[in-house]
PAGU-342608 format. One record per residue (C-alpha): residue number from 1; x, y, z; residue in one letter. Coordinates in pm, 1 decimal, decimal comma. Example, Ala and Ser with C-alpha at 12.3 -4.5 7.8 and 13.67 -1.06 7.14 Angstrom:
(node 1; (1230,0; -450,0; 780,0); "A")
(node 2; (1367,0; -106,0; 714,0); "S")
***
This chain:
(node 1; (2992,2; 7228,4; 13409,2); "M")
(node 2; (2727,3; 7025,1; 13533,1); "L")
(node 3; (2415,2; 6966,0; 13282,4); "E")
(node 4; (2161,4; 6700,0; 13275,1); "G")
(node 5; (1785,7; 6628,7; 13156,9); "S")
(node 6; (1462,9; 6478,2; 13373,0); "V")
(node 7; (1198,9; 6273,0; 13201,8); "R")
(node 8; (920,1; 6181,2; 13364,8); "R")
(node 9; (616,5; 5933,8; 13311,8); "S")
(node 10; (378,4; 5911,3; 13569,8); "G")
(node 11; (582,3; 5854,1; 13862,4); "D")
(node 12; (878,0; 5721,0; 13695,1); "R")
(node 13; (1159,6; 5946,4; 13677,1); "L")
(node 14; (1487,2; 5940,1; 13448,2); "R")
(node 15; (1786,5; 6177,1; 13543,7); "I")
(node 16; (2078,3; 6213,1; 13288,4); "T")
(node 17; (2386,2; 6375,2; 13438,5); "A")
(node 18; (2679,9; 6485,4; 13297,1); "K")
(node 19; (3019,7; 6690,7; 13377,4); "L")
(node 20; (3114,8; 6921,1; 13094,9); "V")
(node 21; (3463,5; 7119,9; 13057,8); "N")
(node 22; (3354,8; 7433,1; 13042,0); "A")
(node 23; (3656,9; 7548,4; 12821,6); "E")
(node 24; (3618,5; 7326,0; 12508,8); "D")
(node 25; (3270,0; 7134,6; 12596,5); "G")
(node 26; (3456,4; 6805,9; 12611,7); "Y")
(node 27; (3237,1; 6560,8; 12823,4); "Q")
(node 28; (3422,8; 6437,4; 13142,4); "L")
(node 29; (3175,0; 6207,8; 13262,6); "W")
(node 30; (2774,8; 6096,9; 13234,1); "S")
(node 31; (2546,1; 5860,4; 13406,3); "E")
(node 32; (2153,9; 5789,4; 13408,5); "R")
(node 33; (1974,4; 5749,7; 13727,4); "F")
(node 34; (1616,8; 5581,0; 13755,9); "D")
(node 35; (1370,6; 5634,6; 14055,3); "G")
(node 36; (1019,5; 5702,7; 14163,7); "E")
(node 37; (893,6; 6041,5; 14203,5); "M")
(node 38; (870,3; 5975,6; 14586,4); "K")
(node 39; (1254,9; 5888,2; 14596,3); "D")
(node 40; (1350,7; 6223,7; 14415,5); "I")
(node 41; (1530,8; 6329,1; 14752,1); "F")
(node 42; (1756,5; 6031,3; 14779,5); "E")
(node 43; (1811,8; 6044,2; 14373,1); "L")
(node 44; (1930,7; 6402,6; 14453,5); "Q")
(node 45; (2167,9; 6266,9; 14710,8); "D")
(node 46; (2275,0; 6022,1; 14502,9); "E")
(node 47; (2383,3; 6239,5; 14216,4); "I")
(node 48; (2524,7; 6499,0; 14422,2); "T")
(node 49; (2750,0; 6217,4; 14580,9); "L")
(node 50; (2889,4; 6088,2; 14258,6); "V")
(node 51; (2963,1; 6426,6; 14131,0); "V")
(node 52; (3111,6; 6498,4; 14432,2); "I")
(node 53; (3350,4; 6179,5; 14359,4); "D")
(node 54; (3404,2; 6244,7; 14022,7); "K")
(node 55; (3507,9; 6601,2; 14097,0); "L")
(node 56; (3736,7; 6470,0; 14374,4); "K")
(node 57; (3651,4; 6720,3; 14622,0); "V")
(node 58; (3715,5; 6635,6; 14981,5); "N")
(node 59; (3464,5; 6791,0; 15207,3); "F")
(node 60; (3455,0; 6815,3; 15566,0); "L")
(node 61; (3149,4; 6624,7; 15757,4); "S")
(node 62; (2987,5; 6985,5; 15804,7); "K")
(node 63; (3027,3; 7081,1; 15434,4); "E")
(node 64; (2925,6; 6756,1; 15303,3); "K")
(node 65; (2589,4; 6796,1; 15558,5); "A")
(node 66; (2531,5; 7120,8; 15364,3); "A")
(node 67; (2565,0; 7015,9; 15033,5); "V")
(node 68; (2308,6; 6717,3; 15135,3); "L")
(node 69; (2081,2; 6944,4; 15318,4); "K")
(node 70; (1704,5; 6901,3; 15197,2); "R")
(node 71; (1463,0; 7221,9; 15199,2); "M")
(node 72; (1170,1; 6952,2; 15236,1); "T")
(node 73; (1106,4; 6593,2; 15261,4); "D")
(node 74; (801,8; 6611,3; 15097,0); "N")
(node 75; (808,0; 6532,6; 14733,0); "P")
(node 76; (456,4; 6744,7; 14709,6); "E")
(node 77; (577,7; 7029,5; 14862,6); "A")
(node 78; (883,0; 7062,4; 14643,8); "Y")
(node 79; (714,3; 7012,6; 14330,8); "E")
(node 80; (481,9; 7305,0; 14428,4); "Y")
(node 81; (788,0; 7514,1; 14503,0); "Y")
(node 82; (974,1; 7419,5; 14166,1); "L")
(node 83; (652,2; 7537,9; 13986,1); "K")
(node 84; (632,6; 7859,8; 14178,7); "G")
(node 85; (962,4; 7935,4; 14098,5); "I")
(node 86; (917,8; 7914,4; 13756,6); "Y")
(node 87; (641,5; 8150,4; 13754,3); "Y")
(node 88; (812,9; 8350,0; 13987,3); "R")
(node 89; (1076,0; 8469,2; 13707,2); "W")
(node 90; (795,1; 8539,0; 13453,0); "K")
(node 91; (803,1; 8878,9; 13491,6); "L")
(node 92; (450,8; 8977,3; 13293,0); "V")
(node 93; (230,9; 9013,2; 13571,5); "P")
(node 94; (-31,2; 8787,2; 13467,3); "E")
(node 95; (238,0; 8481,3; 13457,5); "E")
(node 96; (411,2; 8615,3; 13773,2); "F")
(node 97; (76,6; 8614,8; 13957,1); "G")
(node 98; (82,1; 8224,1; 13926,2); "K")
(node 99; (333,2; 8185,4; 14119,0); "C")
(node 100; (146,0; 8255,5; 14466,8); "L")
(node 101; (-63,7; 7968,8; 14407,8); "K")
(node 102; (195,3; 7708,0; 14407,1); "Y")
(node 103; (393,0; 7908,2; 14685,5); "F")
(node 104; (100,8; 7836,4; 14878,0); "Q")
(node 105; (36,2; 7517,4; 14803,6); "L")
(node 106; (389,6; 7401,6; 14904,8); "A")
(node 107; (317,5; 7574,6; 15222,1); "V")
(node 108; (4,6; 7347,7; 15291,8); "E")
(node 109; (196,0; 7078,1; 15205,8); "A")
(node 110; (495,4; 7117,8; 15444,0); "D")
(node 111; (421,9; 7397,9; 15675,3); "P")
(node 112; (765,4; 7388,1; 15791,8); "K")
(node 113; (938,4; 7461,7; 15441,1); "F")
(node 114; (1108,1; 7755,8; 15454,6); "G")
(node 115; (1175,1; 7840,7; 15093,0); "M")
(node 116; (782,1; 7783,2; 15038,4); "A")
(node 117; (780,2; 8074,4; 15291,6); "Y")
(node 118; (1035,7; 8284,6; 15101,0); "F")
(node 119; (831,6; 8238,6; 14768,6); "G")
(node 120; (547,6; 8395,5; 14925,4); "V")
(node 121; (758,4; 8659,8; 15034,0); "A")
(node 122; (912,7; 8707,3; 14695,0); "S")
(node 123; (570,2; 8699,8; 14579,9); "Y")
(node 124; (436,3; 9024,6; 14764,2); "Y")
(node 125; (820,3; 9163,3; 14799,1); "G")
(node 126; (979,0; 9140,8; 14459,6); "Y")
(node 127; (605,3; 9185,2; 14300,7); "G")
(node 128; (576,6; 9530,9; 14492,3); "T")
(node 129; (942,3; 9621,1; 14397,5); "A")
(node 130; (844,4; 9561,4; 14050,7); "W")
(node 131; (530,9; 9654,9; 13996,6); "G")
(node 132; (415,3; 9312,3; 13928,3); "L")
(node 133; (110,7; 9291,0; 14188,6); "V")
(node 134; (-171,9; 9517,1; 14218,2); "D")
(node 135; (-204,7; 9640,8; 14548,0); "M")
(node 136; (-60,6; 9972,6; 14705,3); "P")
(node 137; (325,5; 9920,5; 14809,6); "P")
(node 138; (255,2; 9991,7; 15177,2); "S")
(node 139; (-5,4; 9626,4; 15138,0); "E")
(node 140; (249,9; 9418,4; 14948,3); "G")
(node 141; (541,4; 9495,8; 15185,7); "W")
(node 142; (360,9; 9423,4; 15488,8); "A")
(node 143; (246,8; 9092,0; 15325,3); "K")
(node 144; (595,5; 9020,3; 15220,1); "A")
(node 145; (722,5; 9094,3; 15580,1); "E")
(node 146; (476,9; 8841,9; 15740,9); "T")
(node 147; (576,7; 8590,4; 15495,2); "A")
(node 148; (965,3; 8614,2; 15577,0); "I")
(node 149; (924,9; 8616,0; 15928,4); "N")
(node 150; (737,1; 8274,7; 15883,3); "R")
(node 151; (1036,5; 8134,0; 15635,5); "S")
(node 152; (1302,1; 8303,1; 15955,0); "I")
(node 153; (1078,9; 8061,1; 16186,3); "E")
(node 154; (1100,1; 7747,2; 15958,1); "A")
(node 155; (1494,6; 7817,5; 15883,3); "D")
(node 156; (1669,1; 8078,0; 15968,0); "P")
(node 157; (1971,8; 7976,1; 15778,2); "T")
(node 158; (1841,8; 8079,8; 15431,3); "L")
(node 159; (2045,6; 8310,3; 15228,6); "P")
(node 160; (1745,9; 8399,0; 15034,4); "E")
(node 161; (1610,7; 8553,5; 15372,2); "I")
(node 162; (1902,9; 8794,3; 15392,4); "Q")
(node 163; (1844,2; 8892,7; 15039,7); "L")
(node 164; (1502,3; 8985,1; 15107,4); "T")
(node 165; (1572,5; 9194,3; 15393,0); "L")
(node 166; (1829,1; 9348,6; 15203,3); "A")
(node 167; (1562,8; 9448,6; 14963,0); "A")
(node 168; (1311,5; 9583,5; 15216,1); "F")
(node 169; (1604,4; 9798,1; 15379,3); "D")
(node 170; (1649,7; 9945,8; 15007,8); "L")
(node 171; (1322,2; 9940,9; 14848,6); "V")
(node 172; (1080,3; 9970,1; 15108,2); "N")
(node 173; (1300,4; 10181,8; 15403,8); "R")
(node 174; (1547,2; 10317,6; 15175,7); "R")
(node 175; (1830,3; 10235,7; 15401,3); "K")
(node 176; (2102,5; 10249,7; 15109,3); "F")
(node 177; (2387,6; 10211,3; 15363,8); "N")
(node 178; (2240,6; 9924,3; 15525,1); "A")
(node 179; (2144,4; 9739,3; 15246,6); "A")
(node 180; (2478,1; 9791,2; 15070,5); "G")
(node 181; (2638,2; 9653,7; 15320,5); "E")
(node 182; (2415,5; 9322,8; 15387,0); "A")
(node 183; (2454,0; 9281,1; 15018,3); "I")
(node 184; (2800,3; 9275,7; 14996,5); "R")
(node 185; (2834,1; 9055,0; 15319,1); "R")
(node 186; (2607,6; 8800,9; 15153,5); "E")
(node 187; (2838,9; 8800,5; 14860,1); "V")
(node 188; (3117,5; 8711,4; 15018,7); "S")
(node 189; (2911,4; 8473,3; 15219,4); "A")
(node 190; (2762,8; 8303,4; 14904,2); "N")
(node 191; (2975,9; 8371,2; 14614,9); "P")
(node 192; (2780,0; 8104,6; 14396,4); "D")
(node 193; (2418,8; 8260,1; 14455,1); "F")
(node 194; (2358,6; 8390,6; 14152,8); "A")
(node 195; (2061,7; 8588,6; 14299,5); "E")
(node 196; (2271,3; 8774,7; 14506,6); "I")
(node 197; (2500,5; 8890,0; 14220,7); "H")
(node 198; (2203,4; 9030,9; 14062,4); "H")
(node 199; (2082,0; 9209,6; 14368,9); "A")
(node 200; (2387,0; 9340,2; 14378,3); "H")
(node 201; (2406,9; 9449,7; 14030,4); "A")
(node 202; (2086,6; 9677,7; 14110,1); "F")
(node 203; (2210,9; 9789,8; 14413,9); "Y")
(node 204; (2500,7; 9923,6; 14223,2); "S")
(node 205; (2285,1; 10055,5; 13933,3); "L")
(node 206; (2098,7; 10267,9; 14202,6); "V")
(node 207; (2443,0; 10415,4; 14333,4); "T")
(node 208; (2558,7; 10448,4; 13979,1); "G")
(node 209; (2817,8; 10247,1; 13986,9); "S")
(node 210; (2824,1; 10112,2; 13625,1); "F")
(node 211; (3147,2; 9887,1; 13594,3); "A")
(node 212; (3064,6; 9717,9; 13934,4); "E")
(node 213; (2676,3; 9645,0; 13792,6); "A")
(node 214; (2769,6; 9514,9; 13479,9); "I")
(node 215; (3031,1; 9284,4; 13660,2); "D")
(node 216; (2789,2; 9145,8; 13934,3); "E")
(node 217; (2521,5; 9112,5; 13648,5); "S")
(node 218; (2788,8; 8887,3; 13430,0); "S")
(node 219; (2890,9; 8697,5; 13711,8); "Q")
(node 220; (2522,7; 8619,6; 13768,5); "A")
(node 221; (2433,1; 8505,9; 13426,1); "L")
(node 222; (2781,8; 8323,4; 13443,8); "Q")
(node 223; (2656,1; 8121,0; 13731,9); "L")
(node 224; (2295,1; 8106,1; 13574,9); "D")
(node 225; (2345,6; 8133,4; 13207,4); "P")
(node 226; (2013,3; 8016,7; 13113,2); "L")
(node 227; (1804,1; 8323,5; 13326,4); "S")
(node 228; (1657,1; 8565,3; 13057,7); "V")
(node 229; (1633,5; 8799,7; 13354,6); "N")
(node 230; (1982,6; 8808,8; 13398,2); "Y")
(node 231; (2071,8; 8842,7; 13069,8); "S")
(node 232; (1836,2; 9135,7; 13028,2); "R")
(node 233; (1967,4; 9282,3; 13359,2); "F")
(node 234; (2323,6; 9268,2; 13214,1); "L")
(node 235; (2192,5; 9456,0; 12925,2); "G")
(node 236; (2023,8; 9724,3; 13111,4); "V")
(node 237; (2361,9; 9749,7; 13300,5); "S")
(node 238; (2505,2; 9839,0; 12982,7); "F")
(node 239; (2223,5; 10105,1; 12894,0); "L")
(node 240; (2240,5; 10266,8; 13211,7); "F")
(node 241; (2614,7; 10305,2; 13159,3); "A")
(node 242; (2534,1; 10433,2; 12795,0); "K")
(node 243; (2671,8; 10164,2; 12600,8); "R")
(node 244; (2402,8; 10127,7; 12389,0); "F")
(node 245; (2572,5; 9894,2; 12115,5); "D")
(node 246; (2685,9; 9679,5; 12399,8); "E")
(node 247; (2329,3; 9682,5; 12544,7); "A")
(node 248; (2152,5; 9624,4; 12228,8); "I")
(node 249; (2369,8; 9297,5; 12135,1); "E")
(node 250; (2309,4; 9175,6; 12518,6); "Q")
(node 251; (1909,1; 9201,3; 12458,1); "F")
(node 252; (1973,6; 9011,2; 12141,6); "H")
(node 253; (2163,5; 8742,4; 12320,0); "Q")
(node 254; (1840,0; 8741,5; 12591,8); "A")
(node 255; (1607,4; 8708,7; 12301,5); "L")
(node 256; (1792,3; 8403,1; 12212,4); "E")
(node 257; (1697,2; 8242,1; 12517,5); "L")
(node 258; (1336,4; 8366,6; 12480,7); "E")
(node 259; (1222,4; 8513,3; 12143,6); "P")
(node 260; (891,5; 8617,8; 12271,9); "N")
(node 261; (986,2; 8805,5; 12599,0); "N")
(node 262; (818,9; 9137,4; 12593,7); "P")
(node 263; (1032,0; 9264,3; 12858,5); "N")
(node 264; (1330,7; 9245,6; 12682,9); "V")
(node 265; (1159,9; 9378,2; 12380,3); "L")
(node 266; (1028,5; 9669,5; 12526,2); "E")
(node 267; (1403,8; 9775,0; 12690,7); "I")
(node 268; (1576,9; 9674,8; 12312,4); "L")
(node 269; (1314,9; 9919,5; 12218,1); "A")
(node 270; (1447,1; 10198,9; 12460,1); "E")
(node 271; (1831,4; 10131,9; 12379,3); "A")
(node 272; (1714,1; 10134,6; 11986,8); "Y")
(node 273; (1579,4; 10489,1; 12038,7); "S")
(node 274; (1884,8; 10611,7; 12246,5); "H")
(node 275; (2103,0; 10532,6; 11953,7); "K")
(node 276; (1849,8; 10720,6; 11722,0); "G")
(node 277; (1732,3; 10357,4; 11560,3); "L")
(node 278; (1361,2; 10486,1; 11545,7); "F")
(node 279; (1245,7; 10211,1; 11277,6); "E")
(node 280; (1376,7; 9946,1; 11483,1); "D")
(node 281; (1276,4; 10075,4; 11807,3); "A")
(node 282; (903,1; 10068,0; 11663,2); "L")
(node 283; (934,1; 9714,8; 11522,7); "N")
(node 284; (1053,8; 9595,6; 11865,6); "A")
(node 285; (757,9; 9750,4; 12069,0); "R")
(node 286; (535,9; 9596,6; 11823,8); "F")
(node 287; (673,8; 9273,3; 11868,9); "K")
(node 288; (617,1; 9335,6; 12256,4); "A")
(node 289; (297,5; 9426,6; 12222,2); "A")
(node 290; (205,8; 9147,9; 11990,6); "K")
(node 291; (362,8; 8883,6; 12222,2); "F")
(node 292; (167,1; 9059,9; 12517,6); "E")
(node 293; (-163,3; 8983,9; 12334,4); "G")
(node 294; (-245,2; 9325,0; 12287,5); "D")
(node 295; (-355,1; 9384,6; 11967,3); "S")
(node 296; (-536,4; 9722,1; 12011,6); "E")
(node 297; (-159,1; 9861,6; 12086,5); "M")
(node 298; (21,4; 9625,4; 11822,4); "A")
(node 299; (-206,9; 9800,4; 11564,8); "G")
(node 300; (-118,0; 10171,7; 11736,5); "I")
(node 301; (216,7; 10111,4; 11662,7); "I")
(node 302; (178,2; 9954,2; 11319,7); "E")
(node 303; (-58,0; 10240,9; 11180,9); "N")
(node 304; (188,2; 10498,2; 11282,4); "N")
(node 305; (536,0; 10253,1; 11144,9); "I")
(node 306; (671,2; 10539,2; 10986,8); "D")
(node 307; (599,9; 10809,6; 11217,5); "D")
(node 308; (799,4; 10785,9; 11527,1); "F")
(node 309; (704,2; 11070,7; 11706,9); "E")
(node 310; (372,9; 11001,4; 11608,8); "G")
(node 311; (346,6; 10639,9; 11722,3); "A")
(node 312; (516,7; 10723,2; 12059,7); "V")
(node 313; (229,3; 11033,8; 12118,9); "R")
(node 314; (-47,9; 10744,4; 12019,1); "A")
(node 315; (107,4; 10487,4; 12281,5); "V")
(node 316; (151,8; 10729,3; 12547,6); "A")
(node 317; (-222,5; 10832,8; 12509,3); "L")
(node 318; (-350,7; 10511,2; 12473,4); "K")
(node 319; (-157,3; 10403,1; 12786,5); "Q")
(node 320; (-321,7; 10694,2; 12996,4); "I")
(node 321; (-660,1; 10658,0; 12856,6); "E")
(node 322; (-630,2; 10276,8; 13018,5); "R")
(node 323; (-464,7; 10383,2; 13344,9); "M")
(node 324; (-766,8; 10646,8; 13377,8); "N")
(node 325; (-995,8; 10388,9; 13307,5); "M")
(node 326; (-830,0; 10145,7; 13585,6); "K")
(node 327; (-798,1; 10443,0; 13827,4); "L")
(node 328; (-1196,3; 10493,5; 13779,2); "A")
(node 329; (-1291,6; 10167,5; 13869,4); "T")
(node 330; (-1060,6; 10176,6; 14206,5); "G")
(node 331; (-803,8; 9984,8; 14067,9); "E")
(node 332; (-431,3; 10034,8; 14180,1); "F")
(node 333; (-180,2; 10218,2; 13909,1); "V")
(node 334; (166,5; 10292,1; 13966,4); "L")
(node 335; (258,5; 10649,6; 13932,7); "A")
(node 336; (549,7; 10620,5; 13735,4); "I")
(node 337; (360,0; 10475,2; 13453,5); "H")
(node 338; (191,1; 10837,9; 13434,9); "F")
(node 339; (512,0; 10991,4; 13488,8); "V")
(node 340; (670,7; 10796,4; 13166,3); "R")
(node 341; (357,7; 10840,4; 12938,8); "A")
(node 342; (356,5; 11201,4; 12975,3); "Y")
(node 343; (720,9; 11232,8; 12942,6); "M")
(node 344; (639,5; 11055,4; 12595,6); "M")
(node 345; (364,5; 11321,3; 12559,8); "L")
(node 346; (644,5; 11602,0; 12618,7); "G")
(node 347; (404,6; 11731,0; 12901,4); "D")
(node 348; (600,1; 11860,6; 13169,7); "N")
(node 349; (388,1; 11968,4; 13395,4); "D")
(node 350; (177,4; 11661,6; 13414,7); "Q")
(node 351; (497,4; 11465,6; 13415,8); "T")
(node 352; (657,0; 11646,6; 13753,1); "F")
(node 353; (259,8; 11614,5; 13901,1); "E")
(node 354; (322,0; 11231,8; 13856,7); "W")
(node 355; (644,4; 11290,7; 13970,7); "L")
(node 356; (544,1; 11405,4; 14285,4); "K")
(node 357; (359,8; 11057,7; 14388,7); "R")
(node 358; (584,8; 10834,4; 14210,1); "A")
(node 359; (840,4; 10886,5; 14455,7); "V")
(node 360; (625,2; 10833,8; 14741,4); "E")
(node 361; (580,8; 10496,8; 14600,3); "E")
(node 362; (818,9; 10244,2; 14793,2); "R")
(node 363; (911,7; 10068,6; 14505,9); "N")
(node 364; (1238,7; 10042,0; 14251,5); "V")
(node 365; (1144,1; 10301,5; 13997,0); "F")
(node 366; (1232,0; 10624,6; 14181,4); "P")
(node 367; (1540,6; 10481,4; 14293,0); "L")
(node 368; (1677,8; 10393,1; 13961,3); "L")
(node 369; (1569,0; 10751,3; 13796,7); "M")
(node 370; (1875,5; 10923,9; 13885,8); "N")
(node 371; (2055,4; 10708,4; 13636,0); "H")
(node 372; (1831,8; 10584,5; 13396,6); "D")
(node 373; (1884,9; 10762,5; 13073,2); "P")
(node 374; (1541,8; 10761,0; 12999,2); "F")
(node 375; (1501,2; 11028,5; 13236,1); "Y")
(node 376; (1810,0; 11243,0; 13089,1); "D")
(node 377; (1612,1; 11545,0; 12956,2); "R")
(node 378; (1426,9; 11605,7; 13314,2); "L")
(node 379; (1776,0; 11634,5; 13492,7); "R")
(node 380; (1838,9; 12011,2; 13436,4); "S")
(node 381; (1478,5; 12088,1; 13578,7); "D")
(node 382; (1508,6; 12171,1; 13952,3); "P")
(node 383; (1163,1; 11978,5; 14032,6); "R")
(node 384; (1377,8; 11644,3; 13951,2); "F")
(node 385; (1661,5; 11746,7; 14186,8); "Q")
(node 386; (1410,9; 11809,4; 14468,4); "E")
(node 387; (1238,5; 11457,7; 14388,7); "S")
(node 388; (1546,0; 11291,4; 14379,9); "M")
(node 389; (1673,0; 11458,8; 14714,2); "E")
(node 390; (1304,1; 11337,9; 14862,9); "Y")
(node 391; (1432,5; 10930,5; 14743,8); "V")
(node 392; (1728,5; 10998,5; 14918,0); "G")
(node 393; (1959,2; 11065,0; 14624,6); "C")
(node 394; (2143,4; 11333,8; 14437,0); "N")
(node 395; (2420,5; 11383,5; 14210,6); "S")
(node 396; (2648,0; 11280,0; 14444,6); "Q")
(node 397; (2507,9; 10984,1; 14543,7); "G")
(node 398; (2289,7; 10858,4; 14818,1); "H")
(node 399; (2228,5; 10893,9; 15191,6); "R")
(node 400; (1992,7; 10726,8; 15452,3); "E")
(node 401; (1634,3; 10882,4; 15446,9); "V")
***
């Protein structure tokens, strides 16, 4: 396993790299590299070649060229891109939104930087898919498609492009078979690409293949063991499989990486609820609200900390109040948020009224409903099955729509 650290002082860089035996932690090799920021790509090439030599790997010239391929020759563009990637994985809307600025700056610094255009596409595409951008899905997908076309023009060989096109097919167009074939093809072509395993895991959850989802999530996390989101998604895979103890354990492992992550705390609360650990569930939700800076919601939970049902009802009412205020000012609000809030109130009529709207919206949430245990109590209602048929899935699986 390759580990390292980077220190920067002004324009000076010091990079320490080391190879470690993954089985016993024994350090096989270590070396320090010094240089300036303007020489960052030469430093990367130097480190890459030294590591290849230490691993005694024999590359053909074509393979060696691929390893040394640069995304851009512009250090400023590359630095903006790295900042964009950092914020892209911050799945709180306020933090996630910062990634667009850096990706756009990277594009301005190097208009031929394909991965920067991919970053812009991922902001609109990934953000639309997961409800992280304040715009209707039709608008978000259109902007994502424009950006990915620019990425194709700049560098059509990027595996990230194929991943994005598969996401378009799966989430926006709901062409399940086409998306599945594209994802499996990319997994075979790029087995060391963590994000494609993550995408395969998501597709597996959509289709109800829980063992495959767990396996693919595990592979993504093995390739990127410091990813909070991959760690969280492995927990989600256990949750969908109704292996709640393992889900809880995995969410705690994700929290070891980032203790204040509200996304992990919220899904941990769901896992606790499924186990009947209601006090733990409320404590997790309280922490999530606190770390999101939502003192009002944290106060509501704290005031009902000994009354799980009362807390759930109070939270749902406050959520609905806030969402209605947004709608009144013309802001876009995902219909699925109303579905979940009215479910928490036990109001089935309003739940299904909003569900009609939710399945129209092209994001991930209707795709996951068919196997998400949160919706189990709706499954016996014919209106739920009608909604799933509209999405393109039923108890037997998925079809093209």
